[in-house]
Legacy VTK file of the C-alpha trace (Angstrom):
# vtk DataFile Version 3.0
C-alpha trace
ASCII
DATASET POLYDATA
POINTS 238 float
76.489 53.110 -10.526
79.796 52.965 -8.639
82.257 55.823 -8.277
84.535 54.819 -11.157
81.594 54.353 -13.531
80.266 57.781 -12.546
83.656 59.349 -13.228
83.895 57.726 -16.643
80.367 58.862 -17.515
81.262 62.510 -16.929
84.641 62.251 -18.640
82.882 60.840 -21.717
80.170 63.512 -21.535
82.741 66.300 -21.544
84.657 64.666 -24.370
81.448 64.516 -26.408
81.221 68.280 -25.970
84.839 68.735 -27.067
86.263 69.302 -23.570
88.859 66.987 -22.029
88.775 66.833 -18.236
90.678 64.812 -15.665
88.899 63.628 -12.516
91.047 62.517 -9.573
90.284 61.170 -6.115
92.123 62.392 -3.032
92.309 60.911 0.444
92.989 62.215 3.893
92.907 66.009 3.601
89.954 68.121 4.710
89.110 69.590 1.303
86.041 68.013 -0.281
86.588 69.294 -3.805
88.761 71.565 -5.884
89.191 72.581 -9.519
92.474 73.414 -11.209
91.738 74.384 -14.823
90.291 71.130 -16.247
91.333 68.852 -13.350
88.667 68.081 -10.757
89.713 66.470 -7.472
87.169 65.008 -5.060
87.953 63.627 -1.597
86.706 60.052 -1.493
87.128 59.932 2.300
84.758 62.832 3.003
82.068 62.670 0.316
79.497 59.901 0.930
79.062 57.581 -2.039
75.366 58.493 -2.193
76.318 62.168 -2.755
79.300 61.585 -5.016
77.537 62.248 -8.325
75.990 65.475 -7.045
79.420 66.783 -6.015
81.014 65.618 -9.251
78.278 67.105 -11.443
78.550 70.439 -9.617
82.259 70.628 -10.404
81.868 69.382 -13.968
79.346 72.157 -14.558
81.940 74.672 -13.394
84.331 73.445 -16.083
81.980 72.506 -18.924
79.171 75.080 -18.961
81.443 78.048 -19.777
82.726 76.089 -22.804
79.399 74.517 -23.726
78.143 74.899 -27.289
74.658 73.602 -28.075
73.059 73.088 -31.470
69.306 72.907 -32.008
67.197 72.552 -35.130
67.681 76.230 -36.046
70.132 77.667 -33.537
73.630 77.580 -32.093
74.180 78.610 -28.467
77.797 79.701 -27.974
80.127 82.210 -26.324
80.184 85.837 -27.449
82.582 86.797 -30.248
83.648 90.371 -31.000
82.106 90.067 -34.463
78.696 89.730 -32.707
78.710 93.386 -31.595
76.682 94.675 -34.550
74.047 91.937 -34.183
73.692 92.599 -30.444
72.589 96.144 -31.221
69.358 94.539 -32.466
68.249 94.041 -28.861
70.497 96.489 -26.997
69.233 99.336 -29.169
65.573 98.459 -28.649
63.726 100.238 -25.838
61.252 97.497 -24.963
63.918 94.779 -24.929
66.120 96.822 -22.600
63.268 97.902 -20.333
62.031 94.331 -19.853
65.496 92.779 -19.619
66.958 94.952 -16.871
65.195 98.307 -16.772
68.060 100.062 -18.544
67.982 102.582 -21.371
68.737 101.365 -24.899
71.840 102.451 -26.753
71.390 105.120 -29.408
74.597 104.162 -31.175
77.497 101.741 -31.031
79.732 104.123 -29.121
82.589 103.684 -26.648
80.198 102.729 -23.858
78.578 100.137 -26.119
81.890 98.490 -26.937
82.806 98.488 -23.253
79.669 96.392 -22.724
80.766 94.097 -25.551
84.060 93.603 -23.714
82.089 92.594 -20.628
80.055 90.148 -22.720
83.324 88.599 -23.902
84.311 88.018 -20.264
81.008 86.402 -19.261
81.502 82.673 -19.905
78.000 81.818 -18.681
76.390 84.098 -21.274
75.423 82.284 -24.457
74.667 84.056 -27.689
71.659 82.754 -29.600
72.764 82.543 -33.250
71.005 81.264 -36.350
72.595 78.058 -37.605
72.212 79.098 -41.220
74.102 82.415 -40.994
75.630 82.594 -37.470
73.711 85.865 -37.019
73.126 86.603 -33.327
69.441 87.189 -32.614
69.529 87.218 -28.812
71.295 86.083 -25.694
70.637 83.821 -22.741
72.527 84.306 -19.494
73.060 81.792 -16.694
73.759 83.023 -13.174
74.569 80.698 -10.301
71.987 81.060 -7.525
74.069 80.801 -4.353
71.051 81.222 -2.072
69.811 77.686 -2.870
71.020 74.461 -1.250
70.760 72.494 -4.500
72.439 73.136 -7.843
70.508 76.089 -9.307
70.944 78.574 -12.127
68.921 81.709 -12.623
68.260 82.188 -16.314
67.584 85.349 -18.282
67.026 85.793 -21.999
66.293 88.409 -24.640
65.501 88.156 -28.362
65.840 90.944 -30.931
62.424 92.353 -31.964
62.657 91.144 -35.588
62.989 87.548 -34.345
60.410 87.494 -31.579
57.311 85.282 -31.702
59.068 82.722 -33.873
59.818 80.196 -31.109
63.529 80.999 -30.853
63.572 81.756 -27.118
61.632 78.538 -26.426
64.064 76.556 -28.577
67.150 78.029 -26.912
65.995 77.760 -23.294
64.589 74.257 -23.871
67.977 73.097 -25.150
69.766 74.497 -22.102
67.261 72.923 -19.728
67.608 69.502 -21.367
71.398 69.598 -21.393
71.807 70.813 -17.830
69.084 68.626 -16.348
69.693 65.413 -18.307
73.476 65.526 -18.723
74.833 67.702 -15.929
72.534 66.831 -13.023
71.402 70.420 -12.368
68.578 70.452 -9.831
66.707 73.650 -10.641
66.296 76.733 -12.796
64.746 79.950 -11.561
63.554 82.830 -13.725
61.773 86.117 -13.195
59.753 88.571 -15.243
58.042 91.841 -14.444
54.287 91.609 -14.008
53.557 93.492 -17.243
55.717 91.233 -19.432
52.996 88.793 -20.405
55.035 87.378 -23.305
57.706 86.167 -20.885
55.106 84.712 -18.504
53.559 82.717 -21.352
56.991 81.475 -22.422
57.939 80.337 -18.918
54.642 78.487 -18.564
55.177 76.807 -21.936
58.678 75.765 -20.840
57.224 74.043 -17.775
58.283 76.599 -15.161
55.992 76.841 -12.144
54.950 80.197 -10.691
56.262 80.541 -7.130
55.413 84.086 -6.091
56.336 87.728 -6.378
58.868 90.167 -4.988
56.871 93.319 -4.415
58.284 96.475 -5.983
61.670 94.853 -6.517
62.268 96.055 -10.085
62.429 99.601 -11.390
60.899 99.902 -14.835
61.421 103.226 -16.631
57.775 103.277 -17.769
55.954 101.586 -14.882
58.182 102.724 -12.024
58.597 100.364 -9.043
56.996 97.137 -10.180
56.687 93.562 -8.962
58.930 90.771 -10.186
57.212 87.398 -10.576
59.385 84.348 -9.984
59.213 80.888 -11.567
60.984 77.582 -10.901
61.646 74.523 -13.027
62.994 71.418 -11.268
64.684 68.375 -12.727
LINES 1 239
238 0 1 2 3 4 5 6 7 8 9 10 11 12 13 14 15 16 17 18 19 20 21 22 23 24 25 26 27 28 29 30 31 32 33 34 35 36 37 38 39 40 41 42 43 44 45 46 47 48 49 50 51 52 53 54 55 56 57 58 59 60 61 62 63 64 65 66 67 68 69 70 71 72 73 74 75 76 77 78 79 80 81 82 83 84 85 86 87 88 89 90 91 92 93 94 95 96 97 98 99 100 101 102 103 104 105 106 107 108 109 110 111 112 113 114 115 116 117 118 119 120 121 122 123 124 125 126 127 128 129 130 131 132 133 134 135 136 137 138 139 140 141 142 143 144 145 146 147 148 149 150 151 152 153 154 155 156 157 158 159 160 161 162 163 164 165 166 167 168 169 170 171 172 173 174 175 176 177 178 179 180 181 182 183 184 185 186 187 188 189 190 191 192 193 194 195 196 197 198 199 200 201 202 203 204 205 206 207 208 209 210 211 212 213 214 215 216 217 218 219 220 221 222 223 224 225 226 227 228 229 230 231 232 233 234 235 236 237
C-alpha cells in the first residue's frame, strides 16, 4: 500500500468512528511528526516509506483513542459523564475492587473527595466507562495508559467491574473489543497488564484474553491486606 492509500485508509477509519481528521505531508524541516488538534503532519522526507504506517498509526491513535466509542453485544465503552458518578460508587465503594485495582481504600460515601475523583475521571480521555447497552448504566471502567518504556506502540491496560456484575463475562467482552480495535484498526503493537499474585480471577481473565505471562516485579505493590506483594505482568502482541 502506498503512502496516499495509507492516508486515505486512516482518514476513512476515523470517519467511521465519527471523527474527522486531516493528514498532511511536510517536506524539508527536521520534525518527523506533529499534531495540531485533528491535523496530523508527517515529514515525507524523513520517515522511510516502510515505517510510514507505523508513524501514522501512532499519531492517529493520539487523536482517535480519546474520542473512541466502542459497542459490543451488551456494552458501550465511552468517556466518563458526570451522570456516571453514582454508578461508579459500585466499584469505588467496594473494598475488594479498590484493593485489587490500586491498593487504595474504598469510599464510604459520595463526598467532596469522591466528586474530586469524578472530576479527574472526566479529564482522563483514555479512561473508558463500561456501560450496559440496554440502560447506559456504568458497571466498570477500563483505563489505557501509554507505556513510554517500550520501543513499539504499547498501552498498559487496567480494568475493574462492580461486584454485582462480575463473573458475567463483561470484563472479557470490554477488553476483547479494545484489543481488536487497537490491534486490527489502529496498528497498536502490544498491550501489557498486571495483577497481584493473589488476584486469581484477573490471572484467569488475562489468560483467556490471550495475554502471555512474562514475569513478576517482586514486592512492587502494596496491598492493604497482604502488605508488600508481587505484581505479575502479562503481554499481548498484535
